[in-house]
C-alpha positions as CSV (number, residue, x, y, z in Angstrom):
1,M,104.9,67.5,103.7
2,T,102.5,67.4,100.8
3,S,101.1,70.8,98.6
4,S,96.9,69.6,99.8
5,E,98.6,69.3,103.5
6,S,100.4,72.3,103.3
7,S,97.4,74.3,101.6
8,R,94.9,72.7,104.2
9,D,97.1,74.1,107.1
10,D,97.2,77.8,105.4
11,I,93.5,77.8,105.5
12,L,93.3,76.8,109.3
13,T,95.9,79.1,110.5
14,S,94.7,82.4,108.2
15,G,90.9,81.4,107.9
16,T,91.2,82.0,104.5
17,P,91.1,79.5,101.1
18,V,93.9,79.4,99.5
19,G,94.0,81.4,95.7
20,V,89.7,82.1,96.9
21,K,89.2,85.9,96.4
22,R,86.7,88.1,98.4
23,G,83.7,89.4,97.3
24,I,83.2,93.4,96.9
25,F,81.0,92.9,100.3
26,Q,83.5,90.9,102.0
27,R,85.9,93.5,101.6
28,L,84.2,96.3,102.5
29,E,83.0,94.7,105.5
30,A,86.4,94.1,106.6
31,W,87.4,97.8,105.4
32,L,84.5,99.2,108.3
33,S,85.8,96.9,110.6
34,R,89.3,98.0,110.6
35,L,88.4,101.6,110.6
36,S,85.8,101.5,113.4
37,A,88.3,99.6,115.7
38,K,91.5,102.6,115.0
39,N,89.5,105.2,114.6
40,A,87.2,107.2,117.3
41,F,84.8,109.3,115.0
42,W,83.7,105.7,112.9
43,N,83.4,103.7,115.7
44,K,80.8,106.6,116.9
45,I,79.1,106.4,113.6
46,C,79.2,102.4,113.3
47,S,77.7,101.9,116.5
48,L,74.9,104.4,115.8
49,I,73.9,102.3,113.0
50,W,74.5,98.3,114.5
51,L,75.0,99.2,118.1
52,P,72.4,101.7,118.9
53,Y,72.4,101.1,123.2
54,A,76.5,101.5,122.8
55,F,76.1,104.9,121.1
56,R,73.5,105.8,123.5
57,S,75.1,105.5,126.6
58,G,78.3,107.6,125.4
59,I,81.2,104.2,125.8
60,S,84.1,105.5,124.1
61,F,87.9,103.4,123.7
62,R,91.1,104.5,124.1
63,R,94.4,102.6,124.0
64,L,97.0,104.3,126.4
65,D,99.7,102.4,124.9
66,K,100.2,99.0,122.8
67,D,99.1,96.7,126.4
68,T,97.0,99.2,127.8
69,F,93.4,99.2,127.0
70,T,90.5,101.2,128.6
71,A,86.6,102.2,128.0
72,V,85.0,104.8,129.6
73,L,81.6,105.1,130.6
74,P,79.9,108.6,130.9
75,F,78.1,109.8,133.7
76,R,74.7,110.7,132.1
77,R,71.4,110.5,132.6
78,F,70.6,107.5,130.0
79,N,73.0,105.8,132.5
80,R,71.5,106.7,135.6
81,N,68.9,105.1,137.9
82,W,66.6,106.7,140.2
83,Y,69.7,107.3,143.0
84,N,71.5,109.1,140.9
85,A,73.9,106.6,140.9
86,M,75.1,104.7,137.7
87,A,72.6,102.2,136.8
88,G,73.5,98.2,137.2
89,A,72.1,97.6,134.1
90,A,74.5,99.7,132.1
91,L,77.7,98.6,133.7
92,L,76.9,95.0,133.2
93,G,75.8,96.0,130.1
94,N,79.2,98.1,129.0
95,S,80.9,95.4,130.0
96,E,80.6,92.9,127.0
97,V,80.9,95.8,124.7
98,A,84.3,97.2,126.2
99,A,86.0,93.7,126.5
100,G,84.0,92.7,122.9
101,M,86.0,96.3,121.6
102,Y,88.5,95.1,123.3
103,L,89.1,91.5,121.4
104,F,87.8,93.1,117.7
105,G,90.9,95.6,118.1
106,E,93.3,92.5,118.4
107,C,91.5,90.1,116.5
108,G,91.3,92.4,113.3
109,S,88.3,92.3,111.1
110,D,88.7,88.8,110.3
111,Y,86.9,87.4,113.5
112,I,83.5,87.1,114.7
113,V,83.6,87.1,118.4
114,I,80.8,85.9,120.4
115,C,80.2,86.4,124.1
116,K,79.6,83.3,125.7
117,D,79.7,83.7,129.3
118,M,79.8,86.4,131.9
119,R,79.9,86.9,135.4
120,Y,79.8,91.0,137.3
121,R,80.5,90.9,141.1
122,F,78.8,94.6,141.9
123,L,81.0,95.7,145.0
124,R,79.9,99.0,145.5
125,P,77.5,102.2,143.9
126,C,79.1,104.1,141.1
127,F,78.5,108.2,141.4
128,G,80.7,109.1,138.8
129,P,82.1,107.6,135.1
130,A,83.1,104.5,135.3
131,I,86.3,103.3,133.9
132,Y,87.0,99.6,132.1
133,H,90.4,98.0,132.5
134,I,91.6,94.4,131.1
135,V,93.6,93.4,134.0
136,N,93.8,89.7,132.7
137,S,93.8,87.6,129.6
138,E,94.6,84.8,128.0
139,D,97.6,84.5,125.6
140,L,95.1,85.8,122.5
141,K,98.2,86.2,120.1
142,E,98.7,82.4,120.7
143,K,95.7,81.3,120.2
144,M,95.0,82.8,117.1
145,S,98.3,81.5,115.2
146,E,97.0,78.0,115.9
147,G,93.8,78.5,114.0
148,G,90.0,77.8,113.9
149,E,87.5,78.9,116.4
150,F,88.8,79.2,120.3
151,N,87.6,80.3,123.5
152,I,89.2,82.9,125.6
153,E,88.9,84.4,129.1
154,L,89.2,88.1,130.0
155,Q,88.8,89.6,133.3
156,M,87.9,93.4,133.7
157,D,88.1,96.0,136.9
158,I,86.0,98.8,136.7
159,R,86.3,102.0,138.4
160,Q,84.9,105.2,139.3
161,H,86.6,108.2,138.4
162,M,87.6,110.5,140.1
163,R,87.5,114.5,139.7
164,K,90.5,114.9,141.9
165,R,94.0,113.4,140.0
166,K,95.5,112.3,143.1
167,T,92.4,110.0,144.5
168,K,92.3,106.8,144.5
169,Q,89.9,105.5,142.1
170,H,87.7,103.0,143.9
171,R,87.0,99.9,141.9
172,V,83.2,99.1,141.9
173,G,82.7,95.8,139.9
174,R,84.8,93.1,138.9
175,C,83.6,91.4,135.7
176,F,84.6,87.8,134.3
177,I,83.6,87.2,130.6
178,T,84.2,84.0,128.3
179,F,84.4,84.9,124.5
180,H,84.2,82.8,121.5
181,C,85.6,83.7,118.5
182,T,85.7,82.6,115.1
183,P,87.4,83.3,111.5
184,K,84.5,84.9,109.9
185,D,85.9,82.5,106.4
186,M,85.4,79.7,108.4
187,Y,82.0,80.7,109.4
188,R,81.3,81.5,105.8
189,R,82.1,77.9,104.6
190,Q,80.3,76.6,107.4
191,R,77.6,78.4,105.9
192,S,78.1,77.2,102.8
193,R,77.9,73.7,103.8
194,V,74.4,74.0,105.8
195,K,73.0,75.5,102.8
196,Q,74.3,72.8,100.4
197,R,72.9,70.1,102.6
198,A,69.7,71.6,103.1
199,T,69.1,71.8,99.1
200,R,70.0,68.0,99.0
201,N,67.4,67.2,101.5
202,L,65.0,69.4,99.6
203,E,66.0,67.7,96.2
204,T,65.7,64.0,97.8
205,T,62.4,64.5,100.0
206,P,59.5,64.8,97.2
207,S,61.3,61.7,95.4
208,E,61.2,59.5,98.9
209,T,57.7,60.7,99.8
210,L,56.4,60.0,96.3
211,H,57.8,56.3,96.6
212,R,56.2,55.8,100.2
213,D,53.2,57.1,98.4
214,G,53.0,54.3,96.0
215,D,54.1,51.8,98.3
216,D,51.1,52.6,100.9
217,D,48.6,52.3,97.3
218,S,49.7,49.1,97.0
219,K,48.9,48.0,100.1
220,V,45.7,49.3,99.8
221,L,45.4,47.7,96.6
222,L,46.5,44.5,98.3
223,H,44.0,44.6,101.0
224,D,40.9,44.9,99.2
């Protein structure tokens, strides 16, 4: 394998060009992303700035162990409907937030996570706090090791939290959601190429327009 091929493979795997240093804004963004994924306080602060809906709904995230991730949506007035039950819009909208935060914590700060498709099944009314459980997902580590962009499907169960410990939690909904994950450095390179292409088009367009105008004038003169 040549050095150019090995460097190309390194770029595809990590998403970062070899020997290229990140700017101060990119390093600050990565630091805030890691901080918000690990610390509950800074997660709230970042939600206040960039996710005001999630901040007002009060959803919180807990990692019980290495393989167990849950999100809790409190039963507050902002999330309830006219019938004093959890609003369907609150359950549906926070499903995307909960699954996105799970992926954000797993992928780290080097990926852009975007929801592509989501299906939610309402099974019964929810009259208490809602708990989101990731019950099934594709092999995320394997997809990340392959490098580049990828889609990943998740399945969540949404259950009503019961006050009595021995009482079984009622499942109030089930969510199937698909995300598209893109390395941030790959996204920046794509944007840079698009800007360069647009700049070249702007530089060539005036000369081509002038050339066409000259042809039109010659045609008019010949006609006269």
